[in-house]
C-alpha positions as YAML, in Angstrom:
chain: A
units: angstrom
residues:
- id: 1
  name: MET
  ca: [46.21, 46.75, 22.90]
- id: 2
  name: ILE
  ca: [46.94, 43.20, 21.93]
- id: 3
  name: GLN
  ca: [49.42, 41.07, 24.08]
- id: 4
  name: SER
  ca: [50.30, 37.70, 23.02]
- id: 5
  name: ASP
  ca: [52.97, 35.04, 24.17]
- id: 6
  name: TYR
  ca: [53.42, 33.81, 20.58]
- id: 7
  name: VAL
  ca: [56.24, 35.39, 19.00]
- id: 8
  name: GLU
  ca: [55.45, 34.41, 15.34]
- id: 9
  name: VAL
  ca: [51.85, 36.00, 15.75]
- id: 10
  name: VAL
  ca: [53.27, 39.17, 17.18]
- id: 11
  name: GLU
  ca: [55.82, 39.65, 14.27]
- id: 12
  name: THR
  ca: [53.22, 38.52, 11.66]
- id: 13
  name: MET
  ca: [50.63, 41.14, 12.72]
- id: 14
  name: ILE
  ca: [53.40, 43.91, 13.11]
- id: 15
  name: GLN
  ca: [54.30, 43.24, 9.35]
- id: 16
  name: ASP
  ca: [50.71, 44.06, 8.38]
- id: 17
  name: GLY
  ca: [49.58, 40.44, 8.67]
- id: 18
  name: PHE
  ca: [51.79, 39.14, 5.84]
- id: 19
  name: SER
  ca: [52.24, 35.52, 6.15]
- id: 20
  name: ALA
  ca: [53.06, 32.66, 3.46]
- id: 21
  name: THR
  ca: [51.80, 29.90, 6.00]
- id: 22
  name: ALA
  ca: [48.50, 28.27, 6.12]
- id: 23
  name: SER
  ca: [47.48, 30.79, 8.82]
- id: 24
  name: ALA
  ca: [47.32, 33.78, 6.21]
- id: 25
  name: PRO
  ca: [43.86, 33.87, 5.90]
- id: 26
  name: VAL
  ca: [43.38, 34.39, 9.48]
- id: 27
  name: TYR
  ca: [45.89, 37.09, 9.59]
- id: 28
  name: ASP
  ca: [44.17, 38.84, 6.62]
- id: 29
  name: GLU
  ca: [40.96, 38.73, 8.45]
- id: 30
  name: CYS
  ca: [42.28, 40.19, 11.54]
- id: 31
  name: ASN
  ca: [44.02, 42.95, 9.60]
- id: 32
  name: GLN
  ca: [40.80, 44.07, 8.05]
- id: 33
  name: LEU
  ca: [38.92, 43.99, 11.17]
- id: 34
  name: TRP
  ca: [41.67, 46.23, 12.78]
- id: 35
  name: GLN
  ca: [41.37, 48.76, 10.07]
- id: 36
  name: GLU
  ca: [38.12, 49.93, 11.94]
- id: 37
  name: PHE
  ca: [40.31, 50.97, 15.15]
- id: 38
  name: VAL
  ca: [41.95, 54.36, 15.38]
- id: 39
  name: SER
  ca: [45.04, 52.60, 17.05]
- id: 40
  name: ILE
  ca: [46.05, 49.31, 17.68]
- id: 41
  name: VAL
  ca: [49.38, 48.23, 19.51]
- id: 42
  name: ILE
  ca: [50.54, 44.65, 19.20]
- id: 43
  name: GLU
  ca: [53.22, 43.47, 22.01]
- id: 44
  name: HIS
  ca: [55.01, 40.38, 22.92]
- id: 45
  name: TYR
  ca: [54.61, 39.11, 26.55]
- id: 46
  name: ASN
  ca: [56.46, 36.24, 28.01]
- id: 47
  name: ARG
  ca: [54.03, 33.24, 28.93]
- id: 48
  name: GLU
  ca: [54.88, 33.84, 32.74]
- id: 49
  name: ALA
  ca: [53.58, 37.35, 32.30]
- id: 50
  name: ASN
  ca: [50.42, 36.03, 30.69]
- id: 51
  name: ARG
  ca: [49.70, 33.36, 33.07]
- id: 52
  name: VAL
  ca: [46.37, 34.65, 34.43]
- id: 53
  name: ALA
  ca: [45.17, 34.92, 30.91]
- id: 54
  name: HIS
  ca: [46.18, 31.58, 30.17]
- id: 55
  name: GLU
  ca: [44.57, 30.16, 33.19]
- id: 56
  name: LEU
  ca: [41.17, 32.02, 32.47]
- id: 57
  name: ALA
  ca: [41.09, 30.78, 28.95]
- id: 58
  name: ARG
  ca: [41.86, 27.13, 30.01]
- id: 59
  name: VAL
  ca: [38.87, 27.31, 32.47]
- id: 60
  name: ALA
  ca: [36.50, 28.71, 30.03]
- id: 61
  name: ILE
  ca: [37.31, 26.07, 27.48]
- id: 62
  name: THR
  ca: [37.02, 23.22, 29.87]
- id: 63
  name: SER
  ca: [33.91, 24.48, 31.65]
- id: 64
  name: LYS
  ca: [32.23, 25.24, 28.23]
- id: 65
  name: SER
  ca: [30.26, 28.09, 29.85]
- id: 66
  name: SER
  ca: [30.36, 31.98, 29.30]
- id: 67
  name: CYS
  ca: [31.75, 34.18, 31.71]
- id: 68
  name: ILE
  ca: [31.80, 37.95, 31.82]
- id: 69
  name: CYS
  ca: [34.41, 39.92, 34.15]
- id: 70
  name: VAL
  ca: [32.98, 42.83, 35.68]
- id: 71
  name: ASP
  ca: [35.54, 43.64, 38.32]
- id: 72
  name: LYS
  ca: [38.30, 46.01, 37.78]
- id: 73
  name: PRO
  ca: [41.62, 44.46, 36.08]
- id: 74
  name: LEU
  ca: [44.00, 42.65, 38.21]
- id: 75
  name: THR
  ca: [46.97, 44.47, 39.67]
- id: 76
  name: LEU
  ca: [50.24, 42.31, 39.50]
- id: 77
  name: TYR
  ca: [52.94, 43.27, 41.75]
...
């Protein structure tokens, strides 16, 4: 399952990665890589729902170090 808060990316990938923008090569490569999976689901989530992932990505970029999460996924209430 792939979740993104970027509507344009979600819509493009749902349409089999077709894009007439400069990002077309990236979509094409993702589409080729995804052919190896049995099933893929792409969903749009509002940024508020994706806040934890956004913050983790920000910390990883600013710290310039690798992290591996070995705990169970967070449960949001």
